[in-house]
C-alpha positions as CSV (number, residue, x, y, z in Angstrom):
1,X,-113.7,-91.5,-58.6
2,X,-114.8,-90.8,-55.0
3,X,-113.9,-94.3,-53.7
4,X,-110.2,-95.1,-53.6
5,X,-108.9,-98.6,-53.5
6,X,-106.1,-99.3,-50.9
7,X,-102.8,-99.6,-52.7
8,X,-101.9,-102.9,-50.9
9,X,-105.1,-104.7,-51.7
10,X,-106.0,-107.5,-51.0
11,X,-105.8,-107.2,-47.3
12,X,-106.8,-110.9,-46.8
13,X,-106.2,-113.8,-49.0
14,X,-106.6,-117.6,-48.8
15,X,-104.1,-119.6,-46.8
16,X,-103.0,-122.8,-48.5
17,X,-102.0,-124.4,-45.2
18,X,-105.5,-123.9,-43.7
19,X,-107.9,-126.4,-45.2
20,X,-111.1,-124.5,-44.3
21,X,-109.9,-121.2,-46.0
22,X,-107.4,-122.5,-48.6
23,X,-109.3,-121.4,-51.7
24,X,-111.7,-118.5,-51.0
25,X,-111.6,-115.7,-48.4
26,X,-114.2,-113.0,-49.2
27,X,-117.5,-111.2,-48.4
28,X,-116.8,-109.9,-45.0
29,X,-118.6,-108.1,-42.2
30,X,-116.9,-105.2,-40.4
31,X,-117.5,-103.4,-37.2
32,X,-115.4,-100.9,-35.2
33,X,-115.2,-101.5,-31.5
34,X,-112.5,-101.1,-28.9
35,X,-110.3,-99.0,-31.3
36,X,-110.1,-101.8,-33.9
37,X,-111.9,-102.8,-37.0
38,X,-113.1,-106.4,-36.5
39,X,-113.6,-108.4,-39.7
40,X,-115.6,-111.6,-40.0
41,X,-115.1,-113.1,-43.4
42,X,-116.5,-116.0,-45.4
43,X,-114.0,-118.7,-46.2
44,X,-114.0,-122.0,-48.1
45,X,-111.5,-124.8,-48.7
46,X,-113.0,-125.6,-52.1
47,X,-115.2,-123.8,-54.6
48,X,-118.3,-125.9,-53.9
49,X,-117.3,-126.6,-50.2
50,X,-119.0,-125.5,-47.0
51,X,-118.5,-121.8,-46.0
52,X,-117.4,-120.9,-42.5
53,X,-116.7,-117.5,-40.9
54,X,-113.1,-116.5,-40.0
55,X,-111.9,-113.5,-37.9
56,X,-109.3,-110.8,-38.4
57,X,-108.7,-107.3,-37.0
58,X,-107.0,-104.1,-37.9
59,X,-106.1,-101.1,-35.9
60,X,-105.8,-98.7,-38.8
61,X,-108.4,-100.2,-41.0
62,X,-105.9,-101.2,-43.7
63,X,-103.3,-103.6,-42.2
64,X,-104.3,-106.8,-40.6
65,X,-102.8,-107.1,-37.1
66,X,-104.5,-110.4,-36.0
67,X,-106.0,-113.3,-37.8
68,X,-107.3,-116.4,-36.0
69,X,-106.5,-119.8,-37.4
70,X,-109.9,-121.3,-36.7
71,X,-113.5,-120.5,-37.7
72,X,-115.4,-118.4,-35.2
73,X,-118.8,-119.3,-36.6
74,X,-119.9,-122.3,-38.7
75,X,-122.9,-124.5,-39.6
76,X,-124.9,-125.9,-36.7
77,X,-124.0,-129.6,-36.9
78,X,-127.5,-130.5,-35.6
79,X,-129.4,-128.6,-38.2
80,X,-130.1,-129.4,-41.9
81,X,-131.0,-125.7,-42.4
82,X,-127.4,-124.6,-42.7
83,X,-125.5,-127.9,-43.3
84,X,-124.1,-126.6,-46.6
85,X,-122.6,-123.4,-45.1
86,X,-122.7,-120.0,-43.4
87,X,-122.4,-117.3,-46.0
88,X,-122.0,-113.5,-46.3
89,X,-122.0,-112.2,-42.6
90,X,-123.1,-108.7,-41.6
91,X,-122.5,-107.3,-38.1
92,X,-124.6,-104.7,-36.3
93,X,-124.2,-103.5,-32.7
94,X,-127.5,-102.7,-30.9
95,X,-127.0,-101.7,-27.3
96,X,-124.7,-104.2,-25.6
97,X,-125.0,-107.0,-28.2
98,X,-123.6,-107.5,-31.7
99,X,-125.9,-109.2,-34.1
100,X,-124.7,-111.5,-36.9
101,X,-126.9,-111.7,-40.0
102,X,-125.9,-114.5,-42.4
103,X,-127.2,-116.6,-45.3
104,X,-128.0,-120.1,-44.0
105,X,-127.4,-122.6,-46.9
106,X,-128.9,-126.0,-46.2
107,X,-131.5,-128.5,-47.2
108,X,-135.3,-128.2,-47.4
109,X,-136.3,-130.5,-44.6
110,X,-138.9,-133.2,-45.1
111,X,-138.6,-133.5,-48.8
112,X,-138.5,-137.0,-50.5
113,X,-135.8,-135.7,-52.8
114,X,-132.9,-133.5,-51.7
115,X,-133.6,-129.9,-52.3
116,X,-131.2,-127.0,-51.4
117,X,-132.4,-123.8,-49.8
118,X,-130.9,-120.4,-48.7
119,X,-132.6,-118.4,-45.9
120,X,-131.7,-115.8,-43.4
121,X,-130.1,-116.7,-40.1
122,X,-129.4,-114.4,-37.1
123,X,-127.4,-115.0,-34.0
124,X,-125.9,-112.5,-31.5
125,X,-123.1,-112.2,-28.9
126,X,-122.4,-109.8,-26.1
127,X,-120.0,-107.0,-26.9
128,X,-117.7,-108.1,-24.1
129,X,-117.6,-111.7,-25.4
130,X,-116.9,-110.5,-28.9
131,X,-114.0,-108.3,-27.9
132,X,-112.6,-111.0,-25.7
133,X,-113.0,-113.6,-28.5
134,X,-115.3,-115.8,-26.4
135,X,-117.5,-117.0,-29.1
136,X,-120.7,-117.5,-27.1
137,X,-123.2,-117.0,-29.9
138,X,-126.9,-117.1,-29.1
139,X,-129.4,-119.6,-30.3
140,X,-129.8,-119.2,-34.1
141,X,-133.0,-117.6,-35.4
142,X,-134.6,-117.9,-38.9
143,X,-136.8,-114.8,-39.1
144,X,-138.4,-115.8,-42.4
145,X,-138.5,-119.5,-41.9
146,X,-138.0,-121.5,-45.1
147,X,-138.4,-118.5,-47.4
148,X,-135.7,-118.2,-50.1
149,X,-134.0,-115.1,-48.8
150,X,-130.6,-113.6,-48.1
151,X,-128.4,-110.4,-48.0
152,X,-130.0,-109.1,-44.8
153,X,-128.8,-106.5,-42.3
154,X,-130.2,-104.7,-39.2
155,X,-130.1,-101.0,-38.5
156,X,-127.9,-100.0,-35.5
157,X,-130.8,-98.4,-33.6
158,X,-134.6,-98.4,-33.4
159,X,-136.4,-95.9,-35.6
160,X,-139.7,-94.7,-34.3
161,X,-139.6,-97.4,-31.6
162,X,-139.0,-100.3,-34.1
163,X,-136.1,-102.4,-35.1
164,X,-135.5,-102.1,-38.8
165,X,-134.4,-105.0,-41.1
166,X,-133.5,-105.1,-44.8
167,X,-133.4,-108.3,-46.8
168,X,-133.7,-109.5,-50.3
169,X,-136.3,-111.6,-52.0
170,X,-135.1,-111.4,-55.7
171,X,-135.0,-109.1,-57.5
172,X,-135.9,-106.5,-54.8
173,X,-134.6,-105.2,-51.6
174,X,-137.2,-105.3,-48.8
175,X,-137.6,-103.5,-45.5
176,X,-139.5,-104.7,-42.4
177,X,-140.0,-103.5,-38.8
178,X,-140.3,-105.3,-35.5
179,X,-140.9,-104.5,-31.8
180,X,-139.3,-107.6,-30.5
181,X,-136.8,-108.7,-33.2
182,X,-138.8,-111.9,-33.7
183,X,-142.0,-110.8,-35.5
184,X,-141.4,-108.7,-38.6
185,X,-144.3,-106.6,-40.0
186,X,-145.1,-103.8,-42.4
187,X,-142.9,-105.4,-45.0
188,X,-142.6,-103.7,-48.3
189,X,-140.3,-103.4,-51.3
190,X,-137.6,-100.8,-50.5
191,X,-135.8,-100.7,-53.9
192,X,-136.0,-102.5,-57.2
193,X,-133.5,-102.8,-60.0
194,X,-133.5,-99.5,-61.9
195,X,-130.3,-99.2,-63.9
196,X,-128.8,-101.4,-66.5
197,X,-125.9,-102.5,-64.3
198,X,-128.4,-103.9,-61.7
199,X,-130.8,-105.3,-64.3
200,X,-131.0,-108.9,-62.9
201,X,-131.3,-108.2,-59.2
202,X,-130.2,-106.0,-56.2
203,X,-129.5,-106.9,-52.6
204,X,-128.2,-105.5,-49.4
205,X,-124.6,-104.9,-48.7
206,X,-123.1,-103.2,-45.6
207,X,-125.4,-102.2,-42.7
208,X,-126.3,-98.5,-42.9
209,X,-124.1,-95.6,-42.0
210,X,-125.9,-92.9,-40.1
211,X,-125.3,-89.3,-41.2
212,X,-127.1,-86.0,-40.5
213,X,-128.4,-86.2,-44.1
214,X,-129.8,-89.7,-43.9
215,X,-128.8,-93.4,-43.8
216,X,-126.2,-94.3,-46.4
217,X,-126.7,-97.8,-47.7
218,X,-124.3,-99.7,-50.0
219,X,-125.9,-102.5,-52.0
220,X,-125.0,-104.8,-54.8
221,X,-126.4,-105.0,-58.3
222,X,-126.1,-107.8,-60.8
223,X,-126.3,-107.2,-64.5
224,X,-127.2,-109.4,-67.5
225,X,-123.7,-111.0,-67.5
226,X,-123.8,-111.8,-63.8
227,X,-121.2,-109.1,-63.0
228,X,-121.5,-107.8,-59.4
229,X,-121.1,-104.1,-58.8
230,X,-121.8,-101.9,-55.7
231,X,-124.4,-99.2,-55.6
232,X,-125.2,-96.3,-53.3
233,X,-128.4,-94.9,-51.9
234,X,-129.7,-92.7,-49.1
235,X,-132.7,-93.4,-46.8
236,X,-134.6,-90.9,-44.8
237,X,-133.4,-90.7,-41.2
238,X,-136.9,-90.8,-39.7
239,X,-138.5,-93.0,-42.3
240,X,-135.9,-95.5,-43.6
241,X,-138.5,-97.0,-45.9
242,X,-138.2,-93.8,-48.0
243,X,-135.4,-93.6,-50.5
244,X,-134.3,-89.9,-50.8
245,X,-131.2,-90.4,-52.9
246,X,-129.8,-93.0,-55.3
247,X,-126.6,-92.8,-57.3
248,X,-127.2,-93.9,-60.9
249,X,-123.7,-95.2,-61.5
250,X,-121.9,-98.0,-59.8
251,X,-120.1,-96.9,-56.6
252,X,-117.5,-99.7,-57.2
253,X,-117.2,-102.1,-60.1
254,X,-114.7,-104.8,-61.0
255,X,-111.6,-103.1,-62.5
256,X,-108.6,-104.2,-60.6
257,X,-107.0,-107.6,-61.3
258,X,-108.1,-109.0,-57.9
259,X,-111.7,-108.1,-58.8
260,X,-111.7,-109.4,-62.3
261,X,-109.7,-112.6,-61.9
262,X,-110.4,-115.3,-59.3
263,X,-112.7,-118.2,-58.4
264,X,-115.7,-116.1,-59.6
265,X,-114.4,-113.4,-62.0
266,X,-115.9,-109.8,-62.1
267,X,-117.3,-109.6,-58.7
268,X,-117.2,-106.8,-56.1
269,X,-119.4,-107.6,-53.1
270,X,-119.6,-105.9,-49.8
271,X,-121.1,-106.9,-46.4
272,X,-119.4,-104.3,-44.2
273,X,-118.3,-100.7,-43.8
274,X,-117.1,-98.5,-40.9
275,X,-116.3,-94.9,-40.4
276,X,-113.0,-93.7,-39.0
277,X,-113.0,-89.9,-38.6
278,X,-114.6,-88.4,-41.6
279,X,-113.9,-91.4,-43.9
280,X,-115.8,-94.4,-45.0
281,X,-113.9,-97.7,-45.0
282,X,-115.6,-100.1,-47.3
283,X,-114.7,-103.8,-47.1
284,X,-115.5,-106.1,-49.9
285,X,-114.8,-109.4,-51.6
286,X,-112.9,-109.4,-54.9
287,X,-113.8,-112.1,-57.4
288,X,-115.0,-114.3,-54.5
289,X,-111.4,-114.9,-53.7
290,X,-109.9,-112.1,-51.5
291,X,-110.9,-109.3,-49.1
292,X,-110.2,-105.7,-50.1
293,X,-110.7,-102.2,-48.7
294,X,-111.5,-98.9,-50.3
295,X,-112.1,-95.5,-48.7
296,X,-113.9,-92.3,-49.4
297,X,-114.7,-89.1,-47.5
298,X,-118.3,-89.1,-46.1
299,X,-119.0,-85.7,-47.5
300,X,-118.0,-86.9,-51.0
301,X,-120.2,-89.9,-50.7
302,X,-123.1,-87.7,-49.8
303,X,-122.2,-85.4,-52.7
304,X,-122.8,-88.3,-55.1
305,X,-126.3,-88.7,-53.5
306,X,-127.1,-85.0,-54.1
307,X,-127.0,-83.8,-50.5
């Protein structure tokens, strides 16, 4: 197996003495800045409770050196659109800002009867504020307003003069482009379920990793039994709407105890990955209960994709 689980997984677990993260700590974003891996993770104090985003960091990518005892991003108390929680963050640096993509879980406004809805939310913060833990997030945006949609991420640079955005309207992954980060156009299906292990649906995982062979993307697939596995694909460098490689087997699937047993058993789900030297560090949630890390050589990952 190309991907190797860290021997001391999980690297983050719930804290019983912290009500907002006492039951579930999982699905995390990761970004490497200032010599550290910064991790924003989803946390809940009960299985059906509101999700908030916590912060931890690691100098070596494995061991947690710092963990804040408060959420760094949570639901906007003035908005029904995310009153039920902030889920599954992804982080992307573009120039001097770090963008946070998340799933905004809230209510469908204006309905006579209560109706829940999940849609994409985006906020951002300056790199300086992020590194200094001054959580001055920008005004929240909802790029596909009131559309059932989630699992989105941005590319870390413009391609052909356009920002690039991947999101999921089930069961497909979609790609869209924008000149101003507000109006998204030329939308099309990027990938659809193809293999048995992704029969039900697929969705975005970590923001893409740029290599000289193409953009590596790690996504999730859900099978007929609702088991979540991670998949691997390669997008063309100059035309990211073109899939040039796709690994037919799961890149990671629930095997370890911390992936098979938990609040939601048999789940591996990633929202973040970084590179350190020639290695990919993949951060993922295990059984919707803990945060784990696994690593692989970039050249070996590309080998699975046939390049």
